[in-house]
C-alpha positions as CSV (number, residue, x, y, z in Angstrom):
1,X,-4.2,-12.1,-28.3
2,X,-2.0,-12.7,-25.7
3,X,0.5,-15.7,-26.1
4,X,1.3,-17.6,-23.2
5,X,4.2,-20.0,-22.7
6,X,3.3,-23.2,-20.8
7,X,6.2,-25.5,-19.8
8,X,5.6,-29.2,-20.2
9,X,7.0,-31.1,-17.0
10,X,7.7,-34.9,-16.9
11,X,5.7,-37.2,-14.9
12,X,8.5,-37.5,-12.4
13,X,8.6,-33.9,-12.0
14,X,5.1,-33.7,-11.3
15,X,5.0,-36.4,-8.9
16,X,7.7,-35.0,-7.1
17,X,6.2,-31.5,-7.0
18,X,2.9,-33.2,-5.7
19,X,4.9,-35.1,-2.9
20,X,6.7,-32.1,-2.0
21,X,3.5,-29.9,-1.7
22,X,1.7,-32.6,0.0
23,X,4.2,-32.9,2.8
24,X,4.3,-29.0,3.3
25,X,0.9,-27.8,2.6
26,X,2.1,-24.3,2.4
27,X,2.1,-21.3,-0.4
28,X,4.8,-21.5,-3.0
29,X,6.8,-18.6,-4.3
30,X,8.3,-20.3,-7.5
31,X,6.2,-20.5,-10.4
32,X,8.0,-23.7,-11.2
33,X,6.3,-25.4,-8.2
34,X,2.6,-24.4,-9.3
35,X,0.5,-27.3,-10.1
36,X,-3.1,-28.0,-11.5
37,X,-2.7,-25.4,-14.2
38,X,-2.6,-22.4,-11.7
39,X,-0.1,-21.0,-14.0
40,X,-3.0,-19.9,-16.4
41,X,-4.4,-17.9,-13.4
42,X,-1.3,-16.2,-13.0
43,X,-0.8,-15.3,-16.3
44,X,-4.5,-14.3,-16.8
45,X,-4.2,-12.2,-13.5
46,X,-0.9,-10.7,-14.6
47,X,-2.3,-9.8,-18.0
48,X,-5.6,-8.2,-16.7
49,X,-3.2,-5.8,-14.0
50,X,-1.2,-4.6,-17.0
51,X,-4.1,-3.9,-19.2
52,X,-5.3,-0.3,-19.3
53,X,-8.3,-1.5,-21.2
54,X,-10.4,-3.5,-18.2
55,X,-11.0,-2.7,-14.7
56,X,-7.9,-3.7,-12.4
57,X,-10.4,-5.4,-9.8
58,X,-9.9,-9.1,-9.2
59,X,-11.5,-11.2,-6.6
60,X,-9.7,-14.7,-6.0
61,X,-11.9,-17.1,-4.3
62,X,-11.3,-20.6,-3.4
63,X,-11.2,-23.0,-0.4
64,X,-8.3,-23.4,2.4
65,X,-5.3,-24.7,0.5
66,X,-6.8,-24.2,-3.1
67,X,-3.8,-22.3,-3.9
68,X,-4.9,-18.6,-4.0
69,X,-1.8,-17.4,-1.6
70,X,0.7,-19.2,-4.2
71,X,-1.1,-17.5,-7.2
72,X,-0.7,-14.1,-5.4
73,X,2.8,-14.8,-4.4
74,X,3.7,-15.3,-8.1
75,X,1.7,-12.5,-9.9
76,X,3.1,-10.1,-7.1
77,X,6.8,-11.3,-8.0
78,X,6.2,-10.9,-11.5
79,X,4.9,-7.6,-11.1
80,X,7.9,-6.4,-8.9
81,X,10.0,-7.4,-11.6
82,X,8.3,-4.9,-13.6
83,X,8.9,-2.2,-11.2
84,X,5.5,-2.2,-9.6
85,X,5.0,-1.8,-5.7
86,X,3.1,-4.4,-4.2
87,X,1.4,-4.6,-0.7
88,X,0.2,-7.4,1.1
89,X,-2.7,-6.4,3.7
90,X,-3.9,-9.0,6.0
91,X,-6.9,-7.5,8.1
92,X,-6.9,-10.9,10.4
93,X,-7.0,-9.5,14.0
94,X,-6.6,-5.8,13.3
95,X,-8.4,-2.9,14.9
96,X,-11.2,-1.9,12.7
97,X,-11.2,1.7,14.2
98,X,-7.6,2.4,12.8
99,X,-7.8,0.1,9.9
100,X,-7.2,2.9,7.3
101,X,-4.3,4.4,9.4
102,X,-2.7,1.1,9.5
103,X,-3.0,0.4,5.7
104,X,-1.8,4.0,4.9
105,X,1.4,3.4,7.2
106,X,2.0,0.2,5.1
107,X,1.5,1.9,1.9
108,X,3.9,4.8,2.9
109,X,6.5,2.2,4.3
110,X,6.2,0.1,0.9
111,X,6.5,3.5,-0.9
112,X,9.7,4.5,0.8
113,X,11.5,1.7,-0.2
114,X,11.5,3.5,-3.8
115,X,10.8,6.9,-3.5
116,X,11.4,10.1,-1.1
117,X,8.1,10.4,0.5
118,X,9.2,12.8,3.5
119,X,6.5,15.2,2.3
120,X,3.8,12.6,3.0
121,X,5.1,11.3,6.4
122,X,2.8,13.3,8.7
123,X,-0.2,11.9,6.7
124,X,-1.3,8.9,8.8
125,X,-1.5,11.2,12.0
126,X,-4.4,12.9,10.1
127,X,-6.3,9.8,10.0
128,X,-6.4,9.6,14.1
């Protein structure tokens, strides 16, 4: 089994976090600001992605403002602390005819932050 550490917050901390979240209505990047037991989702996704025993495909669905981006922010942050490369791809408003090339360029740019990828630089031109 996987052991999960869950912090117990005081009612004042919970109330202050809730008021802060309600006033901003934007995703959080600090796991201490997660509410509504979302840290359990973070832990489950993180553990699943690191496991070699199961598929790494995950669907995270929910209504606008339900915390999907906050969960992803924290999962990505935790993975990056363990030397994973993470890449956020937002397809909204992108040209579907060149989407593959755009994603490949983003992947190469992100990988170049950690590795020498000079041999791969001409790769996106092959997808024109």
